[in-house]
C-alpha positions in Angstrom: -94.5 288.7 55.4 -93.3 286.6 58.2 -92.1 289.7 60.2 -95.6 291.1 60.0 -97.0 288.2 62.1 -94.1 287.2 64.4 -95.4 285.5 67.5 -95.3 287.7 70.6 -92.6 286.8 73.2 -94.6 288.5 76.0 -95.2 286.6 79.2 -98.6 284.9 79.7 -101.3 287.5 80.1 -102.3 288.4 83.6 -106.0 288.5 82.8 -106.8 289.6 86.3 -105.6 293.1 85.3 -108.1 293.2 82.4 -111.4 295.0 82.7 -110.2 298.2 84.4 -107.3 300.3 83.1 -106.4 297.7 80.5 -108.7 296.4 77.8 -106.5 293.8 76.0 -103.0 292.4 76.3 -100.9 289.7 74.5 -101.3 286.1 75.6 -98.4 283.7 75.2 -98.6 280.0 74.4 -100.0 278.0 77.4 -101.8 281.0 79.0 -105.4 280.5 80.1 -108.2 282.9 79.1 -109.3 284.4 82.4 -112.8 284.6 83.9 -115.0 287.0 82.0 -112.4 287.5 79.3 -112.2 286.5 75.6 -109.2 285.2 73.7 -108.4 286.2 70.1 -105.9 284.2 68.0 -104.6 285.1 64.6 -102.1 283.8 62.0 -100.0 285.0 59.1 -102.8 284.5 56.6 -105.0 287.0 58.4 -107.3 284.3 59.9 -108.7 285.5 63.3 -110.6 283.3 65.7 -111.9 283.6 69.3 -111.0 281.5 72.4 -113.7 281.0 75.0 -113.3 281.8 78.7 -111.1 279.3 80.5 -109.6 278.0 77.2 -105.8 277.3 77.0 -104.0 279.3 74.4 -102.3 276.8 72.0 -100.3 278.5 69.3 -98.7 277.0 66.3 -95.7 278.5 64.5 -96.6 281.9 63.0 -99.6 282.4 65.3 -100.2 284.8 68.2 -103.0 285.6 70.6 -104.5 288.4 72.7 -107.0 288.4 75.6 -109.5 291.1 76.2 -112.3 291.9 78.7 -115.5 293.0 77.1 -116.3 295.6 79.7 -118.3 297.7 80.2 -115.9 300.6 80.4 -116.6 304.3 81.2 -114.6 307.0 79.5 -114.9 310.8 79.4 -114.1 312.4 76.1 -113.9 316.0 74.9 -115.6 316.3 71.5 -114.3 319.9 70.9 -110.7 320.7 71.4 -111.5 324.4 71.8 -113.9 323.7 74.6 -112.1 321.3 77.0 -114.8 321.8 79.7 -117.5 320.3 77.5 -117.4 316.5 77.8 -119.3 313.3 77.0 -119.3 310.4 79.4 -119.6 307.1 77.4 -120.3 303.6 78.7 -118.7 301.3 76.1 -118.7 297.5 75.8 -117.7 294.8 73.4 -120.6 292.7 72.1 -120.6 288.9 72.2 -119.6 287.2 69.0 -122.1 287.7 66.2 -122.7 284.3 64.6 -123.7 285.9 61.3 -120.2 287.1 60.5 -117.0 285.2 60.2 -114.9 288.0 61.7 -115.7 290.2 64.6 -115.0 293.9 64.1 -113.4 294.4 67.6 -111.1 291.4 67.0 -110.0 292.9 63.7 -109.3 296.3 65.4 -107.1 294.5 68.0 -105.1 292.5 65.5 -104.7 295.1 62.8 -104.2 298.3 64.8 -103.1 297.2 68.3 -101.4 293.8 68.2 -100.3 294.3 71.8 -101.5 295.9 75.0 -104.6 298.1 74.6 -105.1 300.4 77.6 -108.4 302.1 78.4 -106.6 305.5 77.9 -105.5 304.5 74.4 -109.0 303.4 73.5 -110.5 306.6 74.9 -108.0 308.7 72.8 -108.9 306.7 69.7 -112.6 307.2 70.3 -112.2 310.9 70.9 -110.1 311.3 67.8 -112.7 309.5 65.6 -115.5 311.6 67.0 -113.6 314.9 66.7 -112.8 314.1 63.0 -116.5 313.6 62.2 -117.6 316.7 64.0 -114.9 318.9 62.4 -116.0 317.6 58.9 -119.7 318.3 59.7 -120.6 314.6 59.4 -122.0 314.7 62.9 -123.5 317.7 64.6 -123.6 318.6 68.3 -124.7 322.2 68.4 -125.2 324.3 71.6 -128.6 323.9 73.2 -129.1 320.7 71.3 -132.7 319.7 70.8 -134.0 316.2 71.5 -134.1 315.4 67.7 -130.6 316.7 67.2 -129.4 314.6 70.2 -131.0 311.5 68.9 -129.5 312.0 65.5 -126.1 312.5 67.1 -126.4 309.4 69.2 -127.4 307.3 66.2 -124.4 308.5 64.3 -122.0 308.0 67.2 -123.3 304.5 67.9 -122.8 303.5 64.2 -119.4 305.2 64.0 -118.0 303.5 67.1 -119.5 300.1 66.2 -118.1 300.0 62.7 -114.8 301.7 63.5 -113.9 299.9 66.7 -116.5 297.1 67.2 -117.7 298.6 70.5 -121.3 299.5 71.4 -122.3 302.7 73.3 -124.5 301.6 76.2 -124.9 305.1 77.5 -123.9 308.7 76.6 -124.5 311.7 78.7 -123.1 315.3 78.7 -120.8 316.1 81.6 -119.0 319.3 82.8 -115.2 318.6 82.9 -114.3 322.1 84.0 -113.2 321.1 87.4 -110.8 318.5 86.0 -109.2 320.6 83.3 -105.9 322.2 84.0 -106.2 325.3 81.8 -102.7 326.5 82.5 -101.2 323.2 81.3 -103.4 323.3 78.2 -102.1 326.8 77.4 -98.5 325.7 78.0 -98.9 322.7 75.6 -100.5 324.9 72.9 -97.6 327.4 73.2 -95.1 324.5 73.0 -96.9 323.1 69.9 -96.7 326.5 68.2 -93.0 326.8 69.0 -92.3 323.4 67.6 -94.2 324.1 64.4 -92.2 327.4 63.9 -88.9 325.6 64.4 -90.0 322.8 62.0 -90.7 325.4 59.2 -87.2 326.8 59.6 -85.4 323.5 60.2 -87.2 320.6 58.7 -87.0 317.2 60.4 -84.5 314.8 58.9 -85.7 311.9 56.9 -86.5 308.8 58.9 -83.8 306.2 59.3 -84.1 303.0 57.2 -85.0 300.9 60.3 -87.8 303.3 61.3 -89.0 303.3 57.7 -89.0 299.5 57.6 -91.1 299.3 60.8 -93.6 301.9 59.7 -93.9 300.2 56.3 -94.5 296.8 57.8 -97.2 298.0 60.2 -99.0 300.0 57.6 -99.1 297.2 55.0 -100.1 294.7 57.6 -103.1 296.8 58.5 -104.1 297.3 54.9 -103.7 293.5 54.3 -106.0 292.7 57.2 -108.6 295.5 56.9 -109.2 296.0 53.2 -111.2 292.7 52.8 -113.4 293.7 55.7 -114.0 297.2 54.2 -115.1 295.6 50.9 -117.4 293.2 52.8 -119.0 296.1 54.7 -119.5 298.0 51.4 -120.9 294.9 49.7 -123.5 294.5 52.5 -124.6 298.1 52.5 -128.2 298.4 51.5 -128.8 301.0 48.7 -132.0 302.5 47.4 -133.3 301.1 44.1 -131.7 302.7 41.1 -129.0 302.0 38.6 -126.7 305.0 39.5 -125.9 304.0 43.1 -125.6 300.3 42.2 -123.0 301.2 39.5 -121.1 303.4 41.9 -121.1 300.6 44.5 -119.9 298.0 41.9 -117.2 300.4 40.6 -115.9 301.1 44.2 -115.8 297.4 45.0 -113.7 296.7 41.9 -111.3 299.5 42.8 -111.0 298.3 46.4 -110.4 294.7 45.1 -107.5 296.0 42.9 -106.1 298.0 45.8 -106.2 294.8 47.9 -104.3 293.0 45.2 -101.7 295.9 45.1 -101.1 295.4 48.9 -100.8 291.7 48.5 -98.2 292.0 45.7 -96.4 295.1 47.0 -92.6 295.0 46.3 -90.1 294.9 49.2 -89.4 298.3 50.7 -85.6 298.2 50.2 -85.6 297.0 46.5 -85.8 299.2 43.4 -85.4 296.1 41.2 -84.1 292.5 41.7 -80.7 292.8 43.4 -80.9 296.6 43.3 -81.2 298.4 46.7 -83.3 301.5 47.0 -81.7 304.6 48.6 -82.6 305.3 52.2 -84.4 308.6 51.4 -86.6 306.7 48.9 -87.3 304.0 51.4 -88.5 306.7 53.8 -90.7 308.1 51.1 -92.2 304.7 50.4 -92.9 304.2 54.1 -94.7 307.5 54.3 -96.8 306.5 51.4 -97.8 303.3 53.2 -98.7 305.3 56.2 -101.0 307.6 54.2 -102.6 304.6 52.6 -103.3 303.0 56.0 -104.7 306.4 57.2 -107.5 306.2 54.6 -108.9 303.1 56.3 -110.2 305.2 59.3 -111.9 307.5 56.8 -113.4 304.6 54.9 -114.9 303.1 58.1 -116.4 306.5 59.0 -118.0 306.9 55.5 -119.3 303.3 55.7 -120.9 304.1 59.0 -122.8 306.9 57.4 -123.6 304.8 54.4 -125.2 302.1 56.6 -127.4 304.7 58.1 -128.8 305.8 54.7 -126.9 305.4 51.4 -126.9 308.4 49.2 -125.0 310.0 46.3 -123.0 312.3 48.7 -121.7 309.3 50.8 -120.7 307.4 47.7 -118.9 310.5 46.4 -117.0 310.8 49.7 -116.1 307.1 49.5 -114.9 307.7 46.0 -112.5 310.4 47.3 -111.2 308.1 50.0 -110.5 305.3 47.5 -108.8 307.7 45.2 -106.5 308.8 48.0 -105.8 305.1 48.8 -105.0 304.4 45.2 -102.6 307.4 44.9 -100.8 306.4 48.1 -100.4 302.8 47.0 -99.1 303.9 43.6 -96.5 306.1 45.3 -95.5 303.2 47.6 -94.9 301.0 44.6 -93.0 303.6 42.6 -89.2 303.7 42.3 -87.1 306.9 42.4 -87.3 307.5 38.7 -91.1 306.9 38.5 -91.9 309.1 41.5 -90.0 312.2 40.3 
């Protein structure tokens, strides 16, 4: 567990660079939170706290810190991969700390998923990926010749998705034509290269990851699960549901399963051990790391479903969350399994 929260050795953050191309960066012990910026400290136990503007970063053993600028930021995203000329221009900002909650969602995103420098380009890519996923699954709709009611419904869903998924608010969202900025020739070359790589992969599969890569992947995935699962449960617990026994029972059952999944993460065996003093084979370590990665990937789906639940809980949303939790449970069971059990 100590490796998961090792203090950053980066130099003190140059907070003057924040607020433009860079959203957040590590802050070393003794650094000062810059003007207009916010500090975020965290420790091994998953405790996260904020540091005010001008505060000096003082870190104990096992603690680390980040500094971020709340914005606003402007990003252009492409909601449909097949139509790169159709874009949305978003104005994003990080809200001030909400006194009603103990942990701010943006702070959790920084600590659990970034834990280092967050560039505006990286945040833009993450926002675009989250939106595309919801559009592809039909959870959000942005049809051609969108009516005012359809646009308002899309904006409400987008606002809730980005707030719950990343902890950022959408101050403005307008359609833009990106045709003049798109290099169509380069896009075609990239697609052709991707097809060629996929064809080669089917003939000559990639070799298994090295133990060192597997260890790094496993640590990062389990760290994210350790930090985010309690917040997912909290968000589900605070979701308002219509009167009725059925949805209440579904909510209670999902909370119990998520609680057990969190316990699984907290008590997960070491990656390299099949049993006490018995080392697991490298291929099995890579399998376990991939299972951890799949388990962590379900968190993004869980946040998206919770965003829809908070807009109006219904049986369909609870069924979708049940599917996500089932995938999480299966991945965690595979991560815990040894070679004989996984066959």
